[in-house]
NUVOZA-594218 format. One record per residue (C-alpha): z, y, x; residue number from 0; residue in one letter. Coordinates in Angstrom, 3 decimals. Example, Ala and Ser with C-alpha at 12.3 -4.5 7.8 and 13.67 -1.06 7.14 Angstrom:
2
7.800 / -4.500 / 12.300 / 0 / A
7.140 / -1.060 / 13.670 / 1 / S
// end
This chain:
223
14.575 / -7.775 / 8.746 / 0 / M
13.934 / -5.353 / 5.897 / 1 / I
13.992 / -7.385 / 2.688 / 2 / R
11.312 / -6.424 / 0.167 / 3 / V
10.944 / -7.201 / -3.521 / 4 / L
7.340 / -6.908 / -4.690 / 5 / V
7.186 / -5.743 / -8.328 / 6 / V
3.658 / -6.019 / -9.737 / 7 / E
2.480 / -7.378 / -13.097 / 8 / D
-0.984 / -8.466 / -11.900 / 9 / D
-0.503 / -11.895 / -10.221 / 10 / P
-3.510 / -11.446 / -7.908 / 11 / V
-2.376 / -8.003 / -6.768 / 12 / A
1.223 / -9.213 / -6.424 / 13 / A
0.118 / -12.029 / -4.132 / 14 / D
-2.013 / -9.641 / -2.081 / 15 / A
0.880 / -7.204 / -1.694 / 16 / H
3.182 / -10.053 / -0.672 / 17 / R
0.740 / -11.215 / 1.987 / 18 / L
0.323 / -7.652 / 3.255 / 19 / Y
4.085 / -7.134 / 3.604 / 20 / V
4.530 / -10.451 / 5.390 / 21 / E
1.976 / -9.372 / 8.007 / 22 / R
4.116 / -6.381 / 9.060 / 23 / V
6.673 / -7.098 / 11.765 / 24 / A
10.262 / -6.478 / 10.719 / 25 / G
9.669 / -7.051 / 6.995 / 26 / F
10.191 / -10.116 / 4.825 / 27 / S
9.466 / -10.687 / 1.140 / 28 / V
12.594 / -11.753 / -0.726 / 29 / S
10.722 / -12.302 / -3.967 / 30 / G
8.056 / -11.241 / -6.438 / 31 / V
8.739 / -9.893 / -9.938 / 32 / A
6.114 / -9.310 / -12.627 / 33 / H
8.204 / -7.243 / -15.063 / 34 / T
10.917 / -4.626 / -14.899 / 35 / G
13.445 / -7.049 / -16.381 / 36 / A
12.657 / -9.636 / -13.707 / 37 / E
13.070 / -6.985 / -11.014 / 38 / A
16.494 / -5.919 / -12.286 / 39 / K
17.698 / -9.525 / -12.526 / 40 / R
16.454 / -10.298 / -9.031 / 41 / F
18.260 / -7.303 / -7.529 / 42 / V
21.484 / -8.368 / -9.252 / 43 / E
21.278 / -11.835 / -7.696 / 44 / Q
19.762 / -11.188 / -4.244 / 45 / H
20.031 / -8.731 / -1.383 / 46 / Q
17.077 / -6.346 / -1.349 / 47 / V
16.471 / -3.299 / 0.844 / 48 / D
13.153 / -2.039 / -0.515 / 49 / L
11.155 / -2.255 / -3.738 / 50 / L
7.367 / -2.190 / -3.522 / 51 / L
7.154 / -1.066 / -7.122 / 52 / L
4.154 / -0.797 / -9.425 / 53 / D
4.726 / 2.062 / -11.871 / 54 / L
2.909 / 0.539 / -14.850 / 55 / Y
4.766 / -2.597 / -15.875 / 56 / L
4.390 / -4.384 / -19.215 / 57 / P
7.987 / -3.810 / -20.339 / 58 / D
8.980 / -0.512 / -18.713 / 59 / A
7.748 / 2.338 / -16.564 / 60 / H
8.415 / 1.803 / -12.884 / 61 / G
10.385 / 5.027 / -12.570 / 62 / L
12.792 / 3.767 / -15.241 / 63 / Q
13.265 / 0.629 / -13.177 / 64 / I
13.779 / 2.687 / -10.024 / 65 / S
16.518 / 4.756 / -11.679 / 66 / R
18.207 / 1.701 / -13.200 / 67 / A
18.224 / -0.267 / -9.950 / 68 / V
19.426 / 2.632 / -7.849 / 69 / R
22.184 / 3.395 / -10.337 / 70 / A
23.782 / 0.037 / -9.546 / 71 / T
22.497 / -0.445 / -5.973 / 72 / T
21.994 / 3.022 / -4.450 / 73 / P
21.102 / 1.694 / -0.991 / 74 / N
17.828 / 0.214 / -2.261 / 75 / I
14.793 / 2.376 / -1.470 / 76 / D
11.523 / 2.438 / -3.394 / 77 / V
7.864 / 2.702 / -2.448 / 78 / I
5.833 / 3.432 / -5.587 / 79 / A
2.459 / 1.715 / -5.947 / 80 / V
0.188 / 3.211 / -8.580 / 81 / T
-3.263 / 4.439 / -9.464 / 82 / S
-1.770 / 7.579 / -11.071 / 83 / A
-2.926 / 10.695 / -9.239 / 84 / R
-1.071 / 13.172 / -11.448 / 85 / D
1.063 / 15.369 / -9.183 / 86 / L
3.630 / 15.681 / -11.971 / 87 / A
4.095 / 11.932 / -11.599 / 88 / M
4.630 / 12.384 / -7.876 / 89 / V
7.337 / 14.952 / -8.588 / 90 / R
9.000 / 12.606 / -11.089 / 91 / A
8.834 / 9.793 / -8.533 / 92 / A
10.661 / 11.864 / -5.928 / 93 / V
13.410 / 12.661 / -8.437 / 94 / S
13.735 / 8.932 / -9.198 / 95 / A
14.435 / 8.049 / -5.583 / 96 / G
10.952 / 7.091 / -4.424 / 97 / V
10.598 / 7.527 / -0.644 / 98 / V
6.868 / 6.795 / -0.378 / 99 / Q
3.965 / 7.017 / -2.855 / 100 / Y
1.047 / 4.651 / -2.338 / 101 / L
-2.169 / 5.058 / -4.320 / 102 / L
-4.198 / 2.053 / -5.447 / 103 / K
-6.486 / 0.748 / -4.193 / 104 / P
-5.175 / 0.743 / -0.639 / 105 / F
-5.934 / -1.113 / 2.558 / 106 / T
-3.564 / -3.190 / 4.661 / 107 / F
-3.615 / -0.452 / 7.322 / 108 / A
-2.380 / 2.129 / 4.809 / 109 / T
0.482 / -0.043 / 3.580 / 110 / L
1.394 / -1.023 / 7.134 / 111 / R
1.606 / 2.656 / 8.079 / 112 / D
3.921 / 3.387 / 5.124 / 113 / K
6.156 / 0.431 / 5.937 / 114 / L
6.338 / 1.214 / 9.642 / 115 / E
7.228 / 4.837 / 8.933 / 116 / R
9.903 / 3.699 / 6.513 / 117 / Y
11.326 / 1.353 / 9.162 / 118 / A
11.387 / 4.188 / 11.714 / 119 / Q
13.161 / 6.405 / 9.180 / 120 / F
15.808 / 3.720 / 8.535 / 121 / R
16.335 / 3.214 / 12.252 / 122 / D
16.691 / 6.954 / 12.837 / 123 / A
19.300 / 7.562 / 10.160 / 124 / I
21.213 / 4.340 / 10.941 / 125 / T
21.357 / 4.826 / 14.702 / 126 / A
22.298 / 8.502 / 14.608 / 127 / A
24.954 / 8.242 / 11.933 / 128 / G
25.341 / 12.005 / 11.862 / 129 / E
22.727 / 14.661 / 12.580 / 130 / A
23.454 / 16.903 / 15.540 / 131 / A
21.583 / 19.708 / 13.813 / 132 / G
18.664 / 20.718 / 11.625 / 133 / Q
16.155 / 19.384 / 14.155 / 134 / A
17.450 / 15.819 / 13.746 / 135 / D
17.114 / 16.031 / 9.965 / 136 / V
13.600 / 17.472 / 10.253 / 137 / D
12.529 / 14.740 / 12.661 / 138 / R
13.815 / 11.976 / 10.382 / 139 / A
12.022 / 13.395 / 7.342 / 140 / L
8.835 / 14.022 / 9.339 / 141 / A
8.784 / 10.359 / 10.348 / 142 / T
8.944 / 9.326 / 6.717 / 143 / L
6.496 / 11.858 / 5.316 / 144 / R
3.905 / 12.065 / 8.071 / 145 / G
0.347 / 10.979 / 7.358 / 146 / T
-1.220 / 10.832 / 10.795 / 147 / E
-1.619 / 7.664 / 12.796 / 148 / G
-2.806 / 5.321 / 10.056 / 149 / I
-4.888 / 3.594 / 12.680 / 150 / G
-8.421 / 4.503 / 11.614 / 151 / L
-11.127 / 4.888 / 14.239 / 152 / P
-12.119 / 8.417 / 15.145 / 153 / K
-14.347 / 10.036 / 12.543 / 154 / G
-13.234 / 7.835 / 9.647 / 155 / M
-11.214 / 9.169 / 6.715 / 156 / S
-8.623 / 7.339 / 4.640 / 157 / A
-10.093 / 8.766 / 1.419 / 158 / D
-13.552 / 7.362 / 2.135 / 159 / T
-12.071 / 4.042 / 3.192 / 160 / L
-10.137 / 3.827 / -0.073 / 161 / D
-13.333 / 4.646 / -1.990 / 162 / S
-15.145 / 1.784 / -0.275 / 163 / V
-12.290 / -0.597 / -1.085 / 164 / V
-12.336 / 0.578 / -4.716 / 165 / A
-16.068 / -0.146 / -4.922 / 166 / A
-15.467 / -3.630 / -3.529 / 167 / L
-12.722 / -4.272 / -6.067 / 168 / R
-15.148 / -3.423 / -8.854 / 169 / E
-17.728 / -5.840 / -7.430 / 170 / T
-15.963 / -9.188 / -6.763 / 171 / P
-19.214 / -10.832 / -5.637 / 172 / E
-19.438 / -8.356 / -2.779 / 173 / G
-21.574 / -5.436 / -1.666 / 174 / L
-24.112 / -4.834 / 1.037 / 175 / S
-24.029 / -1.636 / 3.084 / 176 / A
-26.766 / -0.275 / 0.818 / 177 / V
-24.776 / -1.160 / -2.297 / 178 / G
-21.575 / 0.351 / -0.940 / 179 / A
-23.423 / 3.501 / 0.093 / 180 / A
-24.790 / 3.939 / -3.417 / 181 / G
-21.428 / 3.261 / -5.057 / 182 / A
-19.482 / 5.692 / -2.879 / 183 / V
-22.143 / 8.326 / -2.225 / 184 / G
-22.391 / 8.013 / 1.552 / 185 / I
-25.150 / 6.976 / 3.925 / 186 / S
-25.946 / 3.330 / 4.607 / 187 / R
-24.949 / 3.725 / 8.266 / 188 / V
-21.598 / 5.230 / 7.291 / 189 / T
-20.994 / 2.546 / 4.681 / 190 / A
-21.699 / -0.196 / 7.232 / 191 / R
-19.235 / 1.379 / 9.657 / 192 / R
-16.466 / 1.331 / 7.067 / 193 / Y
-17.337 / -2.192 / 5.943 / 194 / L
-17.308 / -3.468 / 9.515 / 195 / E
-13.915 / -1.844 / 10.076 / 196 / H
-12.575 / -3.586 / 6.973 / 197 / L
-14.008 / -6.870 / 8.216 / 198 / A
-12.490 / -6.422 / 11.674 / 199 / D
-9.058 / -5.803 / 10.144 / 200 / T
-9.302 / -8.821 / 7.832 / 201 / G
-9.494 / -6.853 / 4.587 / 202 / T
-12.982 / -8.136 / 3.753 / 203 / V
-15.084 / -11.105 / 4.763 / 204 / V
-18.750 / -10.989 / 5.752 / 205 / R
-21.357 / -13.417 / 4.498 / 206 / R
-25.109 / -13.413 / 5.021 / 207 / P
-27.362 / -13.517 / 1.969 / 208 / Q
-30.819 / -14.874 / 2.607 / 209 / Y
-33.826 / -13.398 / 0.858 / 210 / G
-37.345 / -14.786 / 0.599 / 211 / P
-38.590 / -12.852 / 3.635 / 212 / V
-37.040 / -11.301 / 6.711 / 213 / G
-33.539 / -11.288 / 8.184 / 214 / R
-30.520 / -12.109 / 5.991 / 215 / P
-28.547 / -9.167 / 4.615 / 216 / E
-24.815 / -9.010 / 5.207 / 217 / L
-22.614 / -8.830 / 2.146 / 218 / F
-18.914 / -7.930 / 2.211 / 219 / Y
-16.247 / -8.928 / -0.290 / 220 / R
-12.480 / -8.470 / -0.370 / 221 / L
-10.605 / -11.244 / 1.358 / 222 / A
// end
């Protein structure tokens, strides 16, 4: 099992990330930390393979925590979780030992893809021991960095899916297909397709809302 420490200051998000990780085969959550100091103490006292690390913590920047942890425990890898889309931040993350960069808000399918690719990367470099040549190195890095195969149905894009999830996060009471379409800037039919996919994968729950006349309208809210 790959042991994961979830580092996230928002308790609701931390619990969601923990539940997501626990749904992926081969991964277990060793603990949850809400500050950088808690994360460093936990790593000193427990065995951890991977940090799922929010970059904006109340007491320190996540990249500072990544550098500090890896200075004492270099075998720990880091997946950064952040809403920062600044490419300079991405560059800084790579230099701090971050192996994957995950933008908020994200779906379970997106996180699962990142974790599964990380597991494949670990297996590849552990089993081989030594690369036979450049091709082996390229294959290992391609496994880690690839973006295909996230598991979306044909014709759906990860960017649009993330936009729908973001709209749902901003509306805790839920959205109809019409509401989601207006919030994201897509058609009602397209919005319903994305919402139904999220419902089928357990990311959202459906509930009918009855009006004074006619059929009830389906509303979707994050699970």
